[in-house]
C-alpha positions as CSV (number, residue, x, y, z in Angstrom):
1,M,-14.3,-10.3,14.3
2,N,-10.5,-10.7,14.2
3,N,-7.9,-8.0,14.2
4,L,-6.8,-8.7,10.6
5,C,-6.7,-6.2,7.7
6,T,-5.5,-6.1,4.1
7,E,-2.5,-4.3,2.7
8,I,-2.8,-3.8,-1.0
9,D,-0.2,-2.7,-3.6
10,Y,-0.1,-2.9,-7.4
11,R,2.1,-1.5,-10.1
12,S,2.6,-2.0,-13.9
13,L,5.2,-2.0,-16.6
14,N,4.0,-0.7,-19.9
15,K,4.8,-2.7,-23.1
16,F,7.9,-1.1,-24.6
17,G,7.0,1.8,-26.8
18,E,3.5,2.2,-25.4
19,E,2.4,5.2,-23.3
20,L,-0.7,3.5,-21.9
21,C,-0.9,0.2,-20.0
22,G,-3.2,-2.5,-21.3
23,D,-3.7,-3.8,-17.7
24,H,-5.9,-2.2,-15.1
25,V,-6.4,-2.8,-11.3
26,D,-9.5,-1.6,-9.5
27,V,-10.0,-1.8,-5.7
28,V,-13.3,-1.3,-4.0
29,E,-13.5,-1.1,-0.2
30,Q,-16.6,-2.6,1.3
31,G,-16.6,-1.2,4.9
32,E,-13.6,-1.6,7.1
33,N,-12.9,-5.3,6.6
34,S,-13.9,-6.3,3.1
35,S,-12.3,-5.5,-0.3
36,I,-12.7,-6.4,-3.9
37,I,-9.6,-6.3,-6.1
38,V,-9.9,-6.8,-9.8
39,L,-6.9,-7.2,-12.2
40,A,-7.9,-7.1,-15.8
41,D,-5.6,-7.6,-18.8
42,G,-7.0,-6.1,-22.0
43,L,-6.6,-7.8,-25.4
44,G,-3.5,-6.5,-27.2
45,S,-1.8,-3.4,-26.1
46,G,-2.0,0.4,-26.1
47,V,-5.2,2.5,-26.1
48,K,-7.6,-0.4,-27.1
49,A,-6.3,-2.7,-24.4
50,N,-6.3,0.1,-21.8
51,I,-10.0,0.8,-22.5
52,L,-11.0,-2.9,-22.5
53,S,-9.2,-3.7,-19.2
54,T,-10.5,-0.5,-17.5
55,L,-14.1,-1.3,-18.5
56,T,-13.7,-4.9,-17.5
57,A,-12.3,-4.1,-14.1
58,K,-14.9,-1.3,-13.4
59,I,-17.8,-3.5,-14.5
60,I,-16.8,-6.5,-12.4
61,S,-15.8,-4.5,-9.3
62,T,-19.0,-2.4,-9.4
63,M,-21.3,-5.4,-9.9
64,M,-19.6,-7.5,-7.3
65,A,-19.8,-4.7,-4.8
66,Q,-23.6,-4.8,-5.4
67,S,-23.5,-8.5,-4.5
68,M,-24.2,-9.7,-8.1
69,S,-23.0,-13.1,-9.1
70,I,-20.0,-13.9,-11.2
71,E,-22.3,-15.4,-13.8
72,D,-24.0,-12.0,-14.2
73,C,-20.7,-10.2,-14.3
74,V,-19.3,-12.3,-17.1
75,A,-22.6,-12.2,-19.0
76,T,-22.6,-8.4,-18.8
77,I,-19.0,-8.1,-19.9
78,A,-19.6,-10.4,-22.9
79,S,-22.7,-8.4,-24.0
80,T,-21.2,-5.0,-23.4
81,L,-17.6,-5.1,-24.7
82,P,-16.7,-5.6,-28.4
83,V,-15.3,-8.7,-30.0
84,C,-11.9,-8.5,-31.8
85,S,-12.7,-8.7,-35.5
86,V,-9.3,-10.3,-36.2
87,R,-9.0,-12.9,-33.5
88,G,-12.7,-13.4,-32.8
89,I,-12.2,-13.1,-29.0
90,A,-13.5,-10.5,-26.6
91,Y,-12.5,-8.0,-24.0
92,S,-9.9,-9.1,-21.5
93,T,-8.8,-11.7,-19.0
94,F,-9.2,-11.0,-15.3
95,S,-8.4,-12.1,-11.7
96,I,-10.7,-11.2,-8.8
97,I,-9.6,-11.4,-5.2
98,R,-12.3,-10.6,-2.7
99,I,-11.5,-10.4,1.0
100,I,-14.6,-11.0,3.1
101,D,-14.8,-9.7,6.7
102,S,-11.0,-10.3,7.1
103,E,-11.9,-14.0,7.4
104,E,-12.1,-15.5,3.9
105,A,-10.7,-14.9,0.4
106,E,-12.8,-15.6,-2.7
107,I,-10.7,-15.9,-5.8
108,I,-12.2,-15.9,-9.3
109,Q,-9.9,-16.2,-12.4
110,Y,-10.3,-16.2,-16.1
111,D,-7.2,-16.8,-18.3
112,N,-4.7,-14.9,-16.2
113,P,-1.8,-16.7,-14.5
114,H,-3.3,-18.2,-11.4
115,V,-3.0,-16.3,-8.1
116,I,-0.1,-17.4,-5.9
117,L,-0.6,-17.8,-2.1
118,L,2.4,-17.7,0.2
119,R,1.7,-18.9,3.7
120,N,4.6,-18.9,6.2
121,G,6.8,-18.1,3.2
122,K,5.8,-21.3,1.2
123,N,3.5,-21.7,-1.7
124,V,0.1,-23.2,-1.0
125,E,-1.9,-24.5,-3.9
126,I,-5.4,-23.0,-3.8
127,P,-8.2,-25.6,-4.4
128,E,-10.3,-24.6,-7.4
129,T,-13.8,-25.2,-8.7
130,V,-14.3,-25.0,-12.5
131,L,-17.3,-23.1,-13.9
132,E,-18.4,-22.8,-17.5
133,I,-20.0,-19.3,-18.0
134,E,-20.8,-17.9,-21.4
135,G,-18.4,-20.4,-23.0
136,K,-15.6,-19.3,-20.7
137,T,-13.7,-21.5,-18.2
138,I,-13.7,-19.7,-14.8
139,Y,-11.8,-21.0,-11.8
140,Q,-13.4,-20.2,-8.4
141,S,-11.9,-20.7,-4.9
142,R,-12.9,-19.7,-1.4
143,I,-10.5,-20.2,1.5
144,P,-10.1,-19.0,5.1
145,I,-7.2,-16.5,5.5
146,K,-4.5,-16.3,8.1
147,R,-2.2,-13.6,9.4
148,N,0.7,-12.9,7.0
149,D,-0.9,-14.7,4.1
150,I,0.3,-13.1,0.8
151,F,-1.8,-13.3,-2.4
152,I,-0.1,-12.3,-5.6
153,G,-2.0,-11.7,-8.8
154,M,-0.4,-10.9,-12.1
155,S,-1.0,-10.4,-15.8
156,D,0.5,-12.7,-18.3
157,G,3.3,-10.2,-18.9
158,A,4.9,-11.6,-15.8
159,V,5.1,-15.2,-17.1
160,H,6.2,-14.0,-20.5
161,A,9.1,-12.1,-19.0
162,G,12.4,-13.0,-20.8
163,V,10.8,-14.7,-23.8
164,G,13.2,-14.3,-26.7
165,K,15.7,-12.6,-24.5
166,L,17.1,-14.1,-21.3
167,L,14.7,-17.1,-21.2
168,N,13.5,-19.3,-24.0
169,F,10.0,-20.0,-22.6
170,G,9.5,-17.0,-20.2
171,W,9.4,-16.9,-16.5
172,K,7.2,-19.8,-15.6
173,R,4.8,-19.6,-12.7
174,E,6.8,-22.2,-10.7
175,D,9.9,-20.1,-11.3
176,I,8.1,-17.0,-9.9
177,I,7.0,-19.1,-6.9
178,H,10.6,-20.2,-6.3
179,F,11.8,-16.5,-6.6
180,L,9.2,-15.4,-4.0
181,E,10.0,-18.3,-1.6
182,T,13.7,-17.6,-1.8
183,L,13.5,-13.9,-1.0
184,Y,10.6,-14.2,1.5
185,D,10.8,-12.1,4.7
186,V,7.8,-11.8,7.0
187,R,8.6,-8.1,7.4
188,F,8.2,-7.3,3.7
189,T,5.2,-5.1,3.0
190,A,2.9,-5.6,0.0
191,K,4.7,-2.7,-1.7
192,I,8.1,-4.3,-1.3
193,I,6.9,-7.6,-2.7
194,T,5.3,-6.0,-5.7
195,G,8.4,-3.9,-6.4
196,M,10.8,-7.0,-6.1
197,L,8.7,-9.1,-8.5
198,L,8.1,-6.3,-11.0
199,D,11.8,-5.2,-11.0
200,Q,12.8,-8.8,-11.7
201,C,10.3,-8.9,-14.7
202,G,11.9,-5.7,-16.0
203,K,15.4,-7.2,-15.7
204,L,14.3,-10.3,-17.6
205,Y,12.8,-8.1,-20.3
206,Q,16.1,-6.2,-20.3
207,N,14.1,-3.1,-19.6
208,E,12.1,-3.4,-22.9
209,P,8.9,-5.3,-21.8
210,G,7.4,-7.3,-24.6
211,D,4.0,-7.1,-22.9
212,D,2.2,-5.1,-20.3
213,T,3.1,-6.5,-17.0
214,T,1.2,-6.0,-13.7
215,V,1.7,-7.3,-10.2
216,C,-0.9,-6.9,-7.4
217,T,0.0,-8.0,-3.9
218,I,-2.4,-8.4,-1.0
219,K,-0.9,-9.1,2.4
220,I,-3.1,-10.1,5.4
221,R,-1.8,-8.5,8.6
222,N,-2.8,-7.4,12.0
223,R,-4.0,-3.9,12.6
224,E,-1.3,-1.8,14.2
225,Q,-2.3,1.5,15.7
226,I,0.2,4.3,16.0
227,N,-0.4,7.6,17.8
228,L,1.6,10.8,17.0
229,V,1.5,14.1,18.8
230,V,3.0,17.3,17.4
231,G,2.9,20.8,18.7
232,P,1.4,22.3,21.8
233,P,-2.4,23.2,21.9
234,A,-3.5,26.7,21.0
235,N,-4.9,27.0,24.5
236,P,-2.4,26.1,27.2
237,N,-5.2,24.9,29.4
238,D,-5.8,22.1,27.0
239,V,-2.4,20.4,27.5
240,R,-3.6,17.9,30.0
241,K,-6.7,17.0,27.9
242,M,-4.5,16.5,24.8
243,M,-1.9,14.4,26.5
244,S,-4.5,12.3,28.4
245,L,-6.3,11.4,25.1
246,F,-2.9,10.8,23.4
247,F,-1.5,8.4,26.0
248,S,-4.8,6.6,26.6
249,K,-4.8,5.1,23.1
250,E,-3.4,1.6,22.5
251,G,-0.4,1.2,20.3
252,K,2.9,3.0,19.9
253,H,3.3,6.6,21.0
254,I,5.4,9.1,19.0
255,V,6.2,12.7,20.2
256,C,7.5,15.2,17.6
257,G,8.8,18.6,18.6
258,G,10.9,20.1,21.4
259,T,8.1,21.9,23.2
260,T,5.8,18.9,22.7
261,S,8.4,16.6,24.2
262,S,8.7,18.8,27.3
263,L,4.9,18.8,27.7
264,A,4.8,15.0,27.3
265,A,7.7,14.5,29.8
266,K,5.9,16.8,32.3
267,F,2.6,14.9,31.9
268,L,4.4,11.5,32.5
269,D,6.6,13.0,35.2
270,K,9.6,11.5,33.4
271,P,12.9,13.2,32.4
272,I,14.0,13.8,28.8
273,K,17.2,12.0,27.9
274,A,18.6,14.0,25.0
275,E,20.8,12.5,22.3
276,F,23.7,14.6,20.8
277,N,24.7,12.2,18.1
278,Y,23.7,13.5,14.6
279,V,23.2,10.2,12.6
280,D,22.2,12.5,9.7
281,P,23.7,16.0,9.9
282,S,20.5,17.5,8.4
283,I,18.1,15.8,10.9
284,P,18.1,16.8,14.6
285,P,18.9,13.9,16.9
286,T,16.2,12.0,18.7
287,A,15.6,11.9,22.5
288,E,14.1,9.4,25.0
289,I,11.2,9.6,27.4
290,E,10.1,6.6,29.4
291,G,6.7,5.6,28.2
292,V,7.2,7.1,24.7
293,D,8.3,4.9,21.8
294,L,10.0,7.6,19.7
295,V,10.8,11.2,20.4
296,T,11.9,13.4,17.5
297,E,12.3,17.0,16.6
298,G,9.3,18.5,14.8
299,V,9.2,20.4,11.5
300,L,12.5,19.4,10.0
301,T,11.9,15.7,10.8
302,I,8.3,15.6,9.5
303,N,9.3,17.5,6.4
304,R,11.9,14.8,5.6
305,V,9.3,12.1,6.3
306,L,6.9,13.8,3.9
307,T,9.6,13.8,1.2
308,Y,10.1,10.1,1.8
309,A,6.4,9.5,1.6
310,Q,6.0,11.3,-1.7
311,N,8.9,9.3,-3.2
312,Y,7.5,6.1,-1.8
313,L,4.1,6.7,-3.5
314,E,5.8,7.6,-6.8
315,N,8.0,4.4,-6.7
316,K,11.2,6.4,-6.9
317,G,13.1,3.8,-5.0
318,S,14.0,5.9,-1.9
319,Y,13.8,2.8,0.4
320,G,17.5,2.8,0.9
321,Q,17.3,6.3,2.4
322,W,15.2,5.3,5.4
323,R,14.8,1.5,5.6
324,S,18.0,0.9,7.6
325,K,19.2,4.3,8.9
326,R,18.8,5.3,12.6
327,D,18.0,9.1,12.4
328,G,14.7,10.4,13.6
329,A,13.1,10.8,10.1
330,S,14.1,7.2,9.0
331,L,12.8,5.7,12.3
332,L,9.5,7.6,12.0
333,A,9.2,6.7,8.3
334,R,9.6,3.0,9.0
335,I,6.9,3.1,11.7
336,L,4.4,5.1,9.6
337,F,5.0,3.4,6.3
338,E,5.6,-0.3,7.3
339,E,4.3,-0.9,10.8
340,A,1.2,1.3,11.0
341,T,-2.3,0.5,9.6
342,D,-4.2,3.1,11.7
343,I,-2.6,6.4,12.6
344,N,-4.0,9.0,15.1
345,F,-2.5,12.5,14.8
346,Y,-2.9,14.9,17.7
347,V,-2.0,18.3,16.4
348,G,-1.5,21.4,18.6
349,K,-2.5,24.6,16.8
350,A,-0.2,26.9,18.7
351,V,1.8,28.9,16.2
352,N,5.6,28.8,16.5
353,P,6.9,32.2,15.2
354,A,10.1,30.5,14.0
355,H,8.1,28.4,11.5
356,Q,6.4,31.4,9.7
357,N,7.3,32.5,6.2
358,P,6.9,36.3,5.9
359,D,5.8,35.9,2.3
360,L,2.7,33.9,3.4
361,P,-0.4,35.0,5.5
362,I,0.5,35.6,9.1
363,N,-1.6,32.7,10.4
364,F,-0.2,30.1,8.0
365,S,1.5,27.3,9.9
366,I,4.1,25.2,8.2
367,K,3.5,22.5,10.8
368,M,-0.2,22.3,9.9
369,R,0.6,22.1,6.2
370,L,3.1,19.3,6.7
371,V,0.7,17.2,8.8
372,D,-2.1,17.7,6.2
373,E,0.2,16.6,3.3
374,L,1.7,13.7,5.3
375,S,-1.8,12.5,6.2
376,D,-2.9,12.6,2.5
377,C,0.2,10.5,1.6
378,L,-0.5,8.0,4.3
379,R,-4.2,7.7,3.2
380,K,-2.9,6.9,-0.3
381,M,-0.8,4.1,1.2
382,G,-4.0,2.6,2.5
383,K,-3.7,3.8,6.1
384,R,-6.7,4.8,8.2
385,I,-6.0,8.3,9.4
386,K,-7.7,10.4,12.2
387,V,-6.5,13.9,12.9
388,S,-7.5,15.7,16.1
389,Y,-6.7,19.4,16.5
390,F,-6.2,21.2,19.8
């Protein structure tokens, strides 16, 4: 077994004037190292297309998760979903990307723009086998995966971008490949790549998409474990146990909070080197302890990171606020959002009287709430989270 994992992100633009998207993406995790990702594009737009694409994606992902064949999946869809009385064609198109044991990718495609594979920043044409199933031409591929491989699936709204507006014949697949190769950066996350591609589609449509447009990006990357400790334990006698477990873990080590920093420094028998330069006036400065990768203040810093995480999940374009700044919250956000795949939180339950709100129950801890909400956000980003309380 290798140390690879998948980072998955997808987002859609609705056809102009429609409240519902006619595309749908379904992701099914199969254990820790296998995933099934289905992107379906329903016929037409609006409510009908939304229902067709949702059913198609759900049926395929559920059946494939039960190890059923693609022939059975297509036959089930053909017999289950209705046929358009006007056009005489059924349901929706689809792309399936199945990551198997973090070693192989199986790609199955019907009538969607073909999946793009970037390897070392360059397009790699994926070898395909043609199958005829229920009168449909299906393209099937199976290839070994490598670290930093990027698979990009899309609905046909992407290749239609600009038709009748900025481009006569739309944004052809080869043009999309050139766009991706030109802007490629190995540090880009799946979310950044999805955002760049979809934003460009929006610009070509002049912000009035003529079709539902969906981009799904899958990046193959190494697992990166991050360990974060915040707050002293409720029982002072547990300090050594807490710090021993924290520092014994592989990966980067982050210490949040003034008291926690003092405990970590004492455990390591190293001095704290305080910083007095306020990069951001609203965020307390960081410090340094030999053997610790990042030392920050506690509640104010984590609260800012939580705000960044919520905006990040809602695609509010807050990247500029933390992607290049050097304050503690920005440094912590970059590590948690972009570097980490697995995050271990070590949370001390000692209550700091300065963090209590008199309008709330006396045992309510702002710190605990922040950690819980941040953990939930990180799980939604696809991170594996473990929280240990002391």
